[in-house]
C-alpha positions as CSV (number, residue, x, y, z in Angstrom):
1,M,-79.9,-88.6,31.7
2,S,-76.1,-88.4,32.0
3,L,-73.5,-89.9,34.2
4,P,-71.5,-88.3,37.0
5,I,-68.4,-86.5,35.6
6,P,-65.1,-87.1,37.4
7,D,-62.4,-84.5,37.6
8,L,-60.3,-84.4,34.4
9,L,-56.6,-85.1,34.8
10,T,-54.5,-82.2,33.5
11,V,-51.0,-83.5,34.0
12,V,-50.1,-87.0,32.7
13,D,-48.5,-89.8,34.6
14,P,-48.3,-92.7,32.2
15,R,-47.4,-95.3,34.9
16,P,-50.9,-96.2,36.0
17,L,-52.1,-96.2,32.4
18,V,-49.5,-98.7,31.3
19,R,-49.9,-100.7,34.5
20,A,-53.6,-101.0,33.7
21,A,-52.7,-102.4,30.3
22,A,-50.5,-104.9,32.0
23,R,-53.3,-106.1,34.2
24,Q,-55.3,-107.0,31.1
25,S,-52.8,-109.7,30.4
26,F,-51.4,-110.7,33.8
27,G,-53.8,-109.6,36.5
28,E,-52.0,-108.6,39.7
29,A,-48.9,-110.8,39.0
30,P,-45.9,-108.7,39.9
31,G,-43.6,-109.6,37.0
32,R,-39.9,-108.7,37.0
33,P,-38.9,-105.0,37.3
34,I,-37.1,-103.5,34.4
35,V,-34.4,-101.1,35.5
36,D,-32.5,-98.5,33.4
37,G,-29.8,-96.4,34.9
38,G,-30.8,-97.3,38.4
39,R,-34.4,-96.3,37.8
40,A,-37.4,-98.6,37.6
41,V,-39.0,-98.0,34.2
42,G,-41.3,-101.0,33.7
43,V,-42.0,-104.6,34.2
44,R,-41.4,-107.9,32.3
45,H,-43.9,-110.7,32.3
46,E,-43.6,-114.2,31.0
47,S,-46.3,-116.6,29.7
48,A,-46.1,-119.9,27.9
49,D,-46.5,-118.2,24.5
50,A,-45.1,-114.7,24.9
51,T,-42.8,-112.3,26.8
52,Y,-44.2,-108.9,27.5
53,C,-42.1,-105.8,28.4
54,F,-44.2,-102.9,29.6
55,L,-42.2,-99.6,29.8
56,E,-44.1,-97.2,32.0
57,E,-42.4,-93.8,31.8
58,I,-39.5,-93.0,29.5
59,V,-38.1,-89.5,29.9
60,P,-35.6,-87.7,27.6
61,A,-32.0,-87.4,28.8
62,D,-31.8,-83.7,28.3
63,L,-34.9,-81.7,29.2
64,R,-33.3,-78.5,27.7
65,A,-33.0,-80.0,24.2
66,S,-35.5,-79.3,21.4
67,G,-38.7,-81.3,21.1
68,E,-37.3,-83.2,18.2
69,A,-34.1,-84.0,20.1
70,Q,-36.1,-85.1,23.1
71,T,-38.2,-87.4,20.9
72,V,-35.1,-89.1,19.5
73,S,-33.8,-89.5,23.1
74,V,-37.0,-91.2,24.2
75,F,-36.8,-93.6,21.2
76,E,-33.1,-94.3,21.9
77,T,-33.9,-95.1,25.5
78,I,-36.8,-97.4,24.5
79,E,-34.4,-99.1,22.1
80,R,-31.6,-99.5,24.7
81,I,-34.0,-101.0,27.2
82,L,-35.5,-103.4,24.7
83,H,-32.0,-104.6,23.7
84,A,-31.1,-105.2,27.3
85,E,-34.3,-107.3,27.5
86,G,-33.4,-109.3,24.3
87,M,-35.8,-107.4,22.1
88,T,-35.8,-104.8,19.3
89,F,-38.1,-102.2,17.9
90,G,-39.7,-104.9,15.8
91,H,-41.2,-106.3,19.0
92,L,-43.2,-103.1,19.7
93,V,-46.9,-103.6,19.9
94,R,-48.2,-100.4,21.6
95,T,-46.6,-97.0,22.3
96,W,-47.8,-93.9,24.2
97,F,-46.4,-90.4,23.6
98,Y,-47.4,-87.4,25.7
99,L,-46.3,-84.1,24.1
100,D,-46.4,-80.8,26.0
101,K,-47.8,-78.1,23.7
102,I,-48.4,-80.7,21.0
103,L,-50.0,-78.2,18.6
104,D,-46.8,-76.3,18.4
105,W,-44.6,-79.1,17.3
106,Y,-46.5,-82.3,16.3
107,D,-45.0,-82.1,12.8
108,G,-41.6,-82.0,14.4
109,F,-42.4,-85.1,16.5
110,N,-43.3,-87.0,13.4
111,R,-40.1,-85.7,11.7
112,A,-38.2,-87.3,14.5
113,R,-40.3,-90.5,14.8
114,T,-40.7,-91.5,11.2
115,P,-37.0,-91.6,10.2
116,F,-36.1,-93.4,13.4
117,L,-38.6,-96.1,12.7
118,Q,-37.6,-96.2,9.0
119,A,-33.9,-96.8,9.9
120,R,-34.9,-99.8,12.0
121,G,-37.1,-101.4,9.3
122,A,-40.3,-100.8,11.2
123,F,-42.2,-100.0,8.0
124,D,-41.3,-103.5,6.7
125,G,-43.1,-105.1,9.6
126,L,-45.7,-104.2,12.2
127,L,-46.1,-100.6,13.2
128,P,-47.4,-100.4,16.8
129,A,-50.7,-99.1,17.9
130,S,-50.1,-95.7,19.4
131,T,-51.4,-92.6,21.2
132,G,-49.8,-89.2,20.6
133,I,-51.6,-86.6,22.8
134,G,-51.0,-83.1,24.2
135,M,-50.4,-83.0,27.9
136,P,-47.8,-81.7,30.3
137,N,-45.9,-84.1,32.5
138,R,-44.3,-84.1,36.0
139,H,-40.8,-83.8,34.6
140,G,-41.3,-80.7,32.5
141,A,-40.2,-82.6,29.4
142,A,-41.3,-81.8,25.9
143,V,-42.3,-85.4,25.5
144,I,-42.4,-88.6,27.5
145,G,-43.3,-92.1,26.4
146,G,-44.5,-95.6,27.3
147,A,-44.4,-98.8,25.4
148,L,-45.4,-102.4,25.2
149,A,-43.1,-104.9,23.4
150,I,-43.9,-108.6,22.9
151,A,-41.5,-111.4,22.0
152,R,-43.6,-114.3,20.6
153,K,-43.2,-117.9,21.7
154,G,-46.3,-119.1,19.9
155,A,-48.5,-116.1,20.1
156,T,-49.4,-114.1,17.0
157,V,-49.4,-110.4,16.6
158,Q,-51.1,-108.6,13.7
159,E,-52.2,-105.2,12.6
160,V,-56.0,-104.5,12.6
161,P,-57.1,-101.9,10.0
162,S,-60.0,-99.6,10.8
163,P,-63.2,-100.4,8.9
164,L,-64.1,-96.7,8.9
165,Q,-60.8,-94.8,8.6
166,C,-57.8,-94.8,6.3
167,S,-54.4,-95.8,7.5
168,A,-52.6,-93.2,9.6
169,L,-49.7,-93.5,7.1
170,D,-51.9,-91.8,4.6
171,Y,-51.3,-88.5,6.5
172,R,-47.7,-89.3,7.5
173,S,-48.3,-90.6,11.0
174,A,-46.4,-93.8,11.7
175,F,-48.7,-96.1,13.7
176,S,-51.4,-98.8,13.2
177,R,-55.0,-98.1,14.0
178,A,-55.0,-101.2,16.2
179,V,-53.0,-104.3,17.0
180,E,-54.2,-107.7,18.1
181,V,-52.3,-110.3,20.1
182,A,-53.6,-113.8,20.0
183,R,-52.5,-116.1,22.8
184,K,-53.6,-119.4,24.1
185,G,-57.1,-118.8,25.5
186,R,-57.5,-115.2,24.6
187,R,-57.2,-112.4,22.1
188,E,-56.1,-108.9,23.2
189,L,-56.8,-105.8,21.1
190,Y,-54.9,-102.6,21.5
191,I,-56.7,-99.7,19.8
192,S,-54.7,-96.5,19.1
193,G,-55.8,-93.1,20.1
194,T,-58.9,-92.6,17.8
195,A,-60.5,-89.3,16.8
196,S,-63.1,-87.8,14.4
197,I,-61.3,-88.4,11.1
198,E,-63.1,-89.2,7.9
199,P,-62.0,-92.0,5.6
200,G,-60.0,-89.6,3.5
201,G,-58.0,-88.4,6.5
202,K,-59.6,-85.0,7.1
203,T,-61.2,-83.9,10.3
204,A,-64.9,-84.7,10.4
205,H,-67.5,-82.5,12.2
206,V,-65.3,-79.4,12.7
207,G,-66.5,-77.4,15.6
208,D,-69.2,-79.9,16.8
209,A,-67.9,-81.7,19.8
210,S,-71.0,-83.9,20.2
211,A,-70.8,-85.1,16.7
212,Q,-67.0,-85.8,17.0
213,I,-67.6,-87.8,20.1
214,G,-70.3,-89.8,18.3
215,L,-68.2,-90.6,15.3
216,T,-65.1,-91.4,17.4
217,M,-67.0,-93.9,19.4
218,Q,-68.5,-95.4,16.3
219,V,-65.0,-95.9,14.8
220,A,-63.8,-97.5,18.0
221,E,-66.8,-99.8,18.1
222,A,-66.2,-100.8,14.5
223,L,-62.7,-101.8,15.3
224,L,-64.0,-103.9,18.3
225,R,-66.7,-105.6,16.2
226,S,-64.2,-106.3,13.4
227,R,-62.5,-108.7,15.9
228,G,-65.7,-110.2,17.3
229,M,-65.8,-107.9,20.3
230,D,-67.9,-105.1,21.7
231,W,-67.7,-102.6,24.5
232,N,-68.3,-105.3,27.1
233,H,-64.8,-106.6,26.3
234,C,-63.1,-103.3,27.0
235,T,-60.6,-103.6,29.9
236,R,-59.1,-100.1,29.8
237,A,-60.0,-96.8,28.2
238,V,-58.8,-93.2,28.3
239,A,-60.8,-90.3,27.0
240,Y,-59.1,-87.1,26.0
241,L,-61.2,-83.9,25.9
242,K,-59.9,-80.7,24.5
243,Q,-62.1,-78.6,26.8
244,P,-63.7,-79.5,30.1
245,E,-67.1,-78.3,28.9
246,Y,-67.1,-81.3,26.5
247,A,-67.2,-83.7,29.4
248,P,-71.0,-83.5,29.9
249,L,-71.5,-84.2,26.1
250,F,-69.3,-87.4,26.5
251,A,-71.2,-88.4,29.7
252,R,-74.5,-88.1,27.9
253,H,-73.2,-90.2,25.1
254,L,-72.0,-92.9,27.5
255,A,-75.4,-92.9,29.3
256,A,-77.4,-93.0,26.0
257,H,-75.4,-96.0,24.8
258,G,-75.3,-98.0,28.1
259,L,-71.6,-97.5,28.6
260,G,-71.7,-96.2,32.1
261,T,-69.5,-99.0,33.4
262,L,-66.7,-98.5,30.9
263,P,-63.3,-98.7,32.7
264,L,-62.5,-95.1,31.8
265,T,-59.9,-92.4,32.7
266,W,-60.9,-88.8,31.8
267,M,-58.2,-86.3,30.7
268,H,-58.1,-82.7,29.6
269,A,-55.7,-82.7,26.6
270,D,-55.0,-81.4,23.2
271,V,-55.4,-83.8,20.3
272,C,-52.8,-83.7,17.5
273,R,-55.0,-81.3,15.4
274,D,-56.4,-78.1,16.7
275,D,-59.9,-78.9,15.2
276,L,-60.0,-82.3,16.9
277,L,-62.0,-82.0,20.1
278,F,-62.0,-85.6,21.4
279,E,-60.0,-88.8,21.3
280,I,-60.3,-92.2,23.0
281,E,-57.9,-95.1,23.3
282,L,-58.8,-98.5,24.6
283,D,-57.8,-102.1,25.2
284,A,-60.1,-105.1,25.0
285,S,-59.8,-108.8,25.7
286,L,-61.8,-111.8,24.5
287,K,-61.5,-115.3,26.1
288,L,-61.4,-118.1,23.6
289,D,-61.9,-121.9,23.7
290,P,-58.4,-123.3,24.5
291,A,-58.5,-125.7,21.6
292,R,-59.3,-122.9,19.1
293,A,-56.7,-120.6,20.6
294,T,-54.0,-123.2,20.4
295,A,-54.7,-123.8,16.8
296,R,-54.6,-120.1,16.0
297,C,-51.4,-119.4,18.0
298,G,-49.6,-122.4,16.4
299,G,-48.6,-123.6,19.9
C-alpha cells in the first residue's frame, strides 16, 4: 500500500516554505514586516527570550551576473538586511539556497559562500543549518535564498551533529547538519537538507533510489532521536526528488513507516551531486516543562 502522490513542484517559491518555518515558532502571529529597498522580504518576531528574523526570498541585484557573483550578491543582501535589524551573520540559524542548474556550478557556489562566511568569522562560531538544492525560480536568477536569524535573549542555539554522517565541512560544504534552538517551554530543531551520504562523505546506494530514500530517512530520524524527538514532532518537511518516477517509491516508504500525515511538500529538483536521487529537509518542535526549559535557557 502507498499514499496518494501530489503534483511535484518544479519552480521554487521559498516564501511559503519560510513562512511555514515561522509558524512553527509563532503560529499565525503577523510579526513586523521586514522591508529592503521598498520590497517586503520577510518578517520579524519577538518573544521573551529571542528575536527571530525570517527572510523569505532574497534575489541577486544583477540577474545577468555569473552564478558566483549572484551568490555573493545574495549574501551581501542578507547581511545588509540583518545589519538593519541589529543582527549579523553570526545570528544565522538556518539558510535556504535554490540554484538553477545546480550541477553545473555547485562548486562555484561553494567557492563564493565559503570565503564570504570565513571573512565574517562564521567558522569560529555556529554554521547554520542549510539546504542547497537545484530548482529554477520565478525571477530567472542563478540563485535565490532565504534565511532565519535569531538574536538570543535567554534562548540557546547549538549545532547538532548527525549520528550517522560526517560533518559537511569534511567535503568542503559550509553548513551544520542541524541546529537546535532551546526556548522557554520548547526546543526547535532545524535539520538541513539530508541525502544518502555515508559516514565517510561518499554517496551511498548509487543508482538505487529506494535505498537512498531509506537511508536518508534513517539519517533524518537519527537526528530527531538524538534530541529526544521522532517523526511525530515534525512541523514542516520538504522532499526533493530528482525524477518524478521516484515519487511512488517515497510514497511507499511513507506508508510502510506510518508517516502518511507528515506535513510534507514534494518537489522535483536536482540534489547537489548527480548521483544523489533524493533529499529531505525538516523542522521539528518539542514542548518542554516550563521549569526545565527555564533552567536550560538560563532565563
